Backbone bond lengths (Angstrom), bond angles and torsions (degrees), N, CA, C in turn:
res aa  C-N    CA-C-N  psi(-1)  N-CA   C-N-CA  omega(-1)  CA-C   N-CA-C  phi
1 M - - - 1.443 - - 1.540 107.82 -
2 T 1.331 117.00 135.11 1.448 121.12 178.49 1.520 109.72 -88.29
3 F 1.326 113.57 149.70 1.458 119.70 -179.66 1.523 108.94 -87.68
4 D 1.305 117.06 125.75 1.474 122.00 -179.79 1.529 109.14 -107.37
5 K 1.323 115.58 91.03 1.454 122.46 -177.11 1.520 113.60 -53.16
6 E 1.321 117.07 -48.64 1.470 120.70 -177.42 1.528 111.02 -63.50
7 K 1.328 117.02 -38.60 1.463 120.47 178.88 1.544 110.54 -65.25
8 V 1.327 117.05 -43.12 1.474 121.12 179.09 1.525 110.37 -62.42
9 I 1.322 117.51 -46.38 1.465 120.44 -179.73 1.539 110.29 -61.36
10 A 1.317 116.88 -45.99 1.467 121.07 -179.54 1.532 110.22 -62.18
11 L 1.316 117.79 -43.08 1.469 122.13 -179.90 1.517 110.97 -62.01
12 C 1.347 116.25 -46.70 1.464 119.97 179.41 1.532 111.97 -61.59
13 N 1.332 116.60 -44.01 1.463 118.87 177.70 1.521 112.21 -66.52
14 D 1.295 116.87 -33.92 1.474 120.23 178.57 1.518 112.30 -67.26
15 F 1.370 117.44 -44.07 1.479 116.77 -177.53 1.517 111.86 -78.47
16 S 1.328 118.12 -1.02 1.467 121.43 176.08 1.524 112.68 -85.26
17 K 1.319 117.40 -9.64 1.470 120.47 -177.90 1.530 109.58 -63.61
18 N 1.348 113.98 140.55 1.458 122.24 178.02 1.522 113.07 60.57
19 T 1.332 115.95 35.51 1.481 121.86 177.98 1.531 109.09 -131.76
20 L 1.313 115.58 -178.44 1.462 120.72 174.97 1.521 110.91 -59.59
21 M 1.334 117.13 -35.37 1.481 120.41 179.45 1.540 110.24 -59.34
22 Q 1.312 117.51 -40.92 1.466 119.27 178.09 1.541 109.69 -69.00
23 T 1.332 117.33 -40.40 1.444 120.56 179.23 1.546 112.08 -59.46
24 L 1.334 115.41 -39.58 1.481 120.52 179.42 1.518 112.15 -87.77
25 D 1.318 117.41 1.63 1.479 123.32 179.75 1.543 111.24 59.73
26 I 1.327 116.02 38.47 1.458 121.11 176.00 1.531 108.31 -77.78
27 R 1.325 116.54 128.66 1.466 121.80 -179.87 1.514 109.38 -126.41
28 F 1.316 116.39 128.73 1.481 121.48 175.71 1.529 107.34 -76.51
29 T 1.339 115.22 134.36 1.472 119.50 -171.96 1.525 114.91 -126.28
30 D 1.325 118.37 -20.30 1.468 120.73 -178.31 1.514 108.93 -155.53
31 A 1.339 115.22 155.47 1.455 120.08 -178.73 1.510 109.53 -156.34
32 G 1.321 114.66 154.13 1.456 122.13 174.88 1.505 107.92 -148.84
33 P 1.324 117.71 178.82 1.475 120.71 -178.29 1.525 114.71 -61.36
34 D 1.344 117.79 -20.74 1.460 120.05 -178.29 1.534 112.88 -135.49
35 F 1.342 117.06 19.48 1.473 120.01 178.04 1.509 110.38 -153.31
36 L 1.342 115.14 161.42 1.455 122.87 175.64 1.520 107.38 -146.26
37 V 1.324 116.02 143.52 1.470 121.23 -176.71 1.521 109.71 -127.36
38 A 1.336 114.46 138.34 1.483 119.24 174.55 1.533 107.84 -139.93
39 Q 1.338 115.06 154.10 1.455 120.90 178.47 1.518 110.06 -120.22
40 M 1.342 114.47 155.91 1.459 120.13 179.23 1.536 107.13 -144.57
41 P 1.341 117.46 131.57 1.456 120.11 177.57 1.542 109.27 -73.11
42 V 1.322 114.66 145.34 1.464 120.82 175.61 1.532 105.96 -107.60
43 N 1.328 113.89 118.57 1.481 120.01 179.50 1.542 106.75 -155.05
44 S 1.289 115.89 -176.77 1.478 120.25 -174.38 1.535 113.25 -58.99
45 R 1.326 117.64 -23.08 1.481 120.58 -179.51 1.527 111.86 -66.02
46 I 1.327 118.05 -24.89 1.475 119.61 -179.05 1.517 111.83 -121.89
47 H 1.335 116.39 23.78 1.469 121.08 176.44 1.527 109.91 -84.17
48 Q 1.326 115.53 155.57 1.439 121.35 164.94 1.539 106.34 -89.68
49 P 1.332 119.44 175.51 1.458 120.21 -172.16 1.538 116.00 -59.47
50 M 1.326 119.27 -19.71 1.462 120.51 179.12 1.522 112.32 -88.23
51 G 1.335 117.26 7.77 1.462 121.27 176.87 1.505 115.22 81.67
52 L 1.343 116.33 22.77 1.477 122.01 179.97 1.529 110.38 -116.37
53 L 1.314 115.83 159.08 1.451 121.90 174.61 1.512 109.48 -50.50
54 H 1.313 118.31 124.79 1.458 123.91 179.48 1.530 108.87 -71.51
55 G 1.313 117.20 132.83 1.466 121.48 179.02 1.519 112.28 -58.70
56 G 1.328 116.73 -33.15 1.447 120.99 178.51 1.517 111.76 -65.77
57 A 1.322 117.26 -34.50 1.476 120.73 176.96 1.541 109.71 -68.06
58 S 1.318 117.12 -38.78 1.452 120.81 176.03 1.527 110.53 -62.84
59 V 1.318 116.52 -42.40 1.470 120.01 178.34 1.538 110.60 -66.66
60 A 1.330 116.91 -37.27 1.467 118.74 175.79 1.520 111.92 -62.09
61 L 1.334 116.17 -40.96 1.477 119.61 175.94 1.516 109.87 -62.06
62 A 1.339 118.01 -45.69 1.465 122.36 -178.18 1.534 110.63 -62.09
63 E 1.307 117.61 -48.15 1.474 119.08 -178.57 1.539 110.87 -68.64
64 S 1.294 118.05 -34.26 1.462 120.46 178.04 1.519 111.77 -64.36
65 V 1.310 117.18 -46.51 1.479 119.48 -178.12 1.520 110.97 -75.02
66 G 1.325 118.21 -36.08 1.472 120.20 179.29 1.516 112.81 -70.50
67 S 1.323 117.31 -40.11 1.460 120.10 177.16 1.511 112.90 -67.79
68 A 1.336 115.73 -41.36 1.462 118.70 176.90 1.541 109.68 -63.99
69 A 1.333 117.29 -36.88 1.455 120.06 178.97 1.518 112.56 -62.99
70 S 1.333 117.15 -36.74 1.455 120.00 176.64 1.508 112.15 -61.74
71 M 1.332 117.10 -29.38 1.463 120.74 179.81 1.531 110.34 -65.73
72 L 1.343 118.30 -19.69 1.480 120.44 176.86 1.510 111.48 -65.92
73 F 1.330 117.29 -21.97 1.474 122.68 -173.06 1.504 115.08 -106.80
74 V 1.355 116.90 2.77 1.469 118.46 -178.42 1.524 110.33 -122.03
75 N 1.318 115.44 165.54 1.434 121.42 173.94 1.534 107.16 -90.22
76 P 1.313 118.46 107.04 1.472 120.56 -174.66 1.526 113.91 -65.51
77 E 1.316 118.37 -13.86 1.449 120.54 177.50 1.509 111.94 -80.82
78 T 1.354 117.84 -24.05 1.464 120.25 -177.62 1.515 113.52 -122.45
79 E 1.354 118.13 -11.60 1.467 120.71 -175.95 1.503 110.71 -133.47
80 E 1.325 114.61 155.07 1.462 120.59 175.61 1.528 108.27 -137.45
81 V 1.331 115.80 160.36 1.453 122.39 -174.21 1.527 109.40 -116.41
82 R 1.326 115.71 139.03 1.479 122.25 174.13 1.518 108.89 -131.57
83 G 1.320 115.72 134.81 1.470 120.54 171.44 1.526 108.18 -73.65
84 I 1.336 116.14 130.74 1.467 118.36 179.33 1.531 113.35 -115.36
85 E 1.324 116.35 -18.09 1.469 119.63 176.35 1.525 109.36 -158.30
86 I 1.328 114.58 138.31 1.464 119.83 175.71 1.530 107.74 -140.55
87 S 1.321 115.31 140.65 1.453 120.81 173.53 1.521 108.30 -132.22
88 A 1.302 115.98 151.26 1.477 119.62 -177.11 1.520 109.86 -145.21
89 N 1.296 114.23 138.20 1.465 122.24 169.83 1.521 107.14 -114.22
90 H 1.317 115.27 118.89 1.470 120.35 -179.54 1.531 107.13 -95.66
91 L 1.321 116.63 119.26 1.458 123.16 -167.91 1.497 114.69 -111.98
92 R 1.322 118.36 -20.74 1.463 122.08 -176.97 1.522 108.62 -144.61
93 A 1.325 115.88 137.87 1.457 120.64 175.71 1.518 110.35 -79.53
94 K 1.340 114.63 152.70 1.465 120.35 -179.59 1.526 107.02 -144.67
95 R 1.359 116.62 129.33 1.456 120.51 -178.76 1.533 112.24 -103.41
96 E 1.307 118.49 -40.67 1.448 123.21 -175.83 1.522 109.36 -146.09
97 G 1.310 115.71 160.00 1.474 120.43 174.76 1.517 111.09 115.69
98 I 1.325 114.27 -144.41 1.457 122.58 -175.93 1.537 108.53 -130.07
99 V 1.337 115.44 139.65 1.463 119.86 169.31 1.540 107.59 -115.46
100 T 1.306 115.08 146.92 1.481 121.02 -177.78 1.527 107.75 -122.07
101 G 1.317 115.29 126.27 1.465 121.23 177.40 1.530 109.68 -107.33
102 T 1.349 114.65 126.59 1.476 120.44 177.84 1.507 108.61 -117.68
103 A 1.313 116.88 118.93 1.479 122.84 177.20 1.501 108.22 -96.22
104 R 1.348 115.76 127.19 1.459 122.03 176.04 1.525 107.62 -126.55
105 I 1.315 114.45 136.26 1.456 120.67 -176.87 1.530 110.79 -69.25
106 I 1.326 116.34 134.62 1.464 122.61 172.98 1.521 108.85 -103.53
107 H 1.342 115.87 -44.21 1.474 120.92 179.75 1.515 108.46 -140.10
108 K 1.336 116.30 127.57 1.459 120.72 177.32 1.504 107.85 -119.55
109 G 1.335 116.17 89.73 1.446 121.87 176.07 1.507 111.11 -92.59
110 K 1.316 115.11 178.98 1.464 120.96 179.86 1.522 111.89 -66.02
111 T 1.340 115.89 -37.55 1.460 119.03 -177.71 1.530 113.08 -121.95
112 I 1.323 119.47 -11.64 1.455 122.68 -179.02 1.507 109.70 -126.10
113 H 1.350 116.05 130.98 1.460 122.94 172.24 1.524 107.16 -117.28
114 L 1.328 116.46 133.45 1.470 121.87 176.70 1.530 107.38 -117.47
115 W 1.326 115.15 125.63 1.464 122.78 -176.92 1.509 111.38 -119.72
116 E 1.328 115.54 144.59 1.458 121.93 166.72 1.537 105.86 -106.61
117 I 1.313 114.84 128.42 1.476 120.13 178.27 1.525 107.60 -118.88
118 R 1.312 114.45 118.25 1.468 122.06 176.61 1.520 108.69 -101.73
119 I 1.317 115.97 121.96 1.454 121.67 178.63 1.528 106.34 -106.27
120 V 1.331 114.92 121.09 1.473 120.89 -176.46 1.525 110.18 -123.79
121 D 1.359 114.15 162.31 1.468 119.95 174.42 1.523 110.01 -89.73
122 E 1.291 117.12 -172.11 1.472 122.47 -178.23 1.514 113.12 -64.39
123 E 1.322 117.62 -20.59 1.466 121.35 179.92 1.520 111.58 -102.03
124 D 1.332 115.37 17.44 1.461 122.81 176.83 1.548 112.81 64.92
125 R 1.336 115.64 25.77 1.470 120.69 175.91 1.521 108.13 -89.61
126 L 1.310 116.04 137.14 1.458 122.32 -175.32 1.529 110.70 -69.17
127 V 1.328 116.62 121.13 1.456 123.25 177.28 1.524 110.19 -95.94
128 S 1.327 115.94 -47.98 1.485 122.17 178.22 1.502 109.52 -144.86
129 L 1.318 114.26 145.71 1.462 121.92 175.39 1.518 106.89 -119.74
130 C 1.312 116.13 120.26 1.463 120.50 -174.55 1.527 111.19 -124.39
131 K 1.308 114.11 155.84 1.478 121.46 175.70 1.531 106.48 -131.56
132 L 1.326 114.79 129.60 1.464 120.83 -177.76 1.514 109.87 -125.87
133 T 1.331 115.08 132.92 1.473 121.67 173.92 1.524 107.39 -110.46
134 N 1.324 115.41 125.36 1.468 122.83 175.92 1.520 110.46 -113.21
135 I 1.304 115.55 147.01 1.450 121.66 173.75 1.533 107.40 -109.05
136 V 1.324 115.61 141.39 1.457 121.76 176.68 1.537 106.43 -102.94
137 L 1.325 115.46 123.99 1.466 123.66 -176.83 1.512 110.85 -120.20
138 P 1.346 116.44 154.72 1.447 118.17 170.58 1.538 108.44 -64.36
139 K 1.294 116.22 141.76 1.459 120.99 -177.09 1.545 108.88 -65.83
140 S 1.330 114.68 131.54 1.465 119.57 -178.99 1.508 110.93 -85.36
141 E 1.309 115.15 154.97 1.470 121.69 175.92 1.525 108.31 -73.95
142 K 1.302 115.70 144.49 1.490 117.92 -179.95 1.484 110.87 -102.83
């Protein structure tokens, strides 16, 4: 099966409608067989009280891109993905602009996916380094 980057990006942006990702204006921008990239604007809507990028917004970006990336490896008709643990180290403050989160697979097991998500600024300086563990479950009946 060939990897269709444009189709993956469009699908990720489409299923983000009416979710936290839309609220935070997270947009998926690049994809490959073992990575996924999304961007988020930094502005007063996602600041903490001191006028800096809120760590929770960075974690939301990390979990959004890492969870969507796990969907690249599962059959969405029979399986679903849940984040079960996330950790983040916030290394650089950011007041305005764009941050980019890139999720790269560390471990792709049958039921557990481990991702590293690097969030960088426009000059490729590390803002946050995150690790996300996802579990793959049989799809539940609705």
